[in-house]
N, C-alpha and C positions, 0 to 999 in steps of 0.2 A: 169393768175395771177388771185387768190380767191378775191372775193370782201372783206374779211374781213384781207388780205395781206396788211401789212406796205406799205405804198410809200416812206415812208423818217423815218428812225430811226435814233437816234443817243444818245448817251451817254456820257455826262460829267465826267468826273473823276477827282478827285484832282492828281494835280500835283505831280510828285517824291520827290519836295521838303518838302510839307505835311509828308510826310513817313520818311524821313529825321528825321523831328522835334518830330514826333511819335516815333522814337526810343529814341530819347536826352528827350523826357517826361520820357520814359522807365527807363532811365539810371540814373534822377534825381530819380524818385520814388523809384528805390533803393538807391541812396545813402542818403536819407530822414532817411529811416529806417538801415542802415550800422551800428550804433552805439548799436542796438540791437541783431547783430549777423549775420551769415552768411545766414541763412534761412529765417529769416525775411526780410532780403535784397533783396534775390531772391523774394520771394513772394511779397514785393514791387515793382520790377522790372516786373514782369512778369503782374501784376493788373494795377500799371501805364502806361503799354503799351498799355496792352488790352485794358483801357478804351477811352485811345488815339487814338486806330485805330477804334474803335466802333464811335466814333466821327467823324474824318475822312472819315468814308467810307459811314454812313450815308448822310454825309451834301456834301462830293463830288463826289458823285453817284446819278445823277439825269438823266431821261430821257425823250427825246422830240420826239413825233412820230406824222405823220400824217396817220390816219387809219381810215378807215368807217365811211368817210367823218367827222373828227372830227379833231383838231388838240389837241393833249394830251402831257403837259408841265408838270412835275413833277405830284401833284396829279390834275390840273384842267385839265377838258375836255372841249372842245369851239367845237361848231358844226362851221360849216366853212361856214355855211349858214350868222353869225351871224361877220364876217369877211370882211375886207375890204381889201386895197390896203396893199401891205407888202413893206419897205423899207428896202433894203440889208445897216447896217451901218459899217463903216471902225472903227477903231479901236480910232480914233480923234472923230469923229461920234459919236460912243456907249459912249465914256467917257462923253461926254456933256450929252446925255439924261440920263445917269445914275446918273449925277451930276445938273446940275445949269438948264437944261431943261426938265425933270423929272416932273412927275403930278404924286402926291400922291395919285390918285387913280386909277392910272393904274395898270395894273398886272405885277410884273415883275419877271421872274425867272433869278437870275442873280446872275452870276457867275465870279467873279474879275478876277481870274484867265483865262479867256475865253477873250482875246483883242475884239472878234467880236460879233455881233448881229445883229438882225431881229427885226425891228417893224411894227407892224401890226394896224392897225387902227379897233376899235370895229364899226359894224353898226347898230349895235341892237338899237334901241329908249330906249327902258325898263331897257335899262343896264349903267350905270354911267360910266363904265369903258373908257375911251377914246382912249386906247391903248392897247395893250401886247407887253412888250419888252423879246425878248428872247436870253439869250447869246446862241451864237452858232460858233462851229467851221468853219460850212459851211454856212454861210445865204445865197448863192445865190442858193444851193442845195434845201435847205428848202421852198426857195421863188420860185421856181418851182415847188415844189412835190405841196404846196397849191395851184397854179395857174393850174397845171394839172389835180386835184384832183377836181377841180371846174369845169374845162373846161368839164371832163367826165359825 
């Protein structure tokens, strides 16, 4: 295995229901301009659907990777030397850490459509961030990848 090859990689994508809503937004855009005629209606349908698709795609598609001694979550790159213990959170615990247990200083890659998560302590004394919260569909595999890379 090459040193730069990812040890863990996950792409969080928007659920199918969001794409149905995107189609409905397109239909609504077409209906709004329907009184102007069939050509503007077609333009409104295509335009509204395209804008909604860009919004859903950009928000709904984020990657989590463990690669080259770092945890890459979205646009954040955190060296594994700055991270401590990882805690696997089931759906109920993840909900608690998203709401009343949350610390406003924490880095959160939060996707409400993903029920499980991983909470990782930040051990760097120069960093005021207490922990990293990552919505992930497979928190056990991510925790195992972090442990394996640290051990190597």
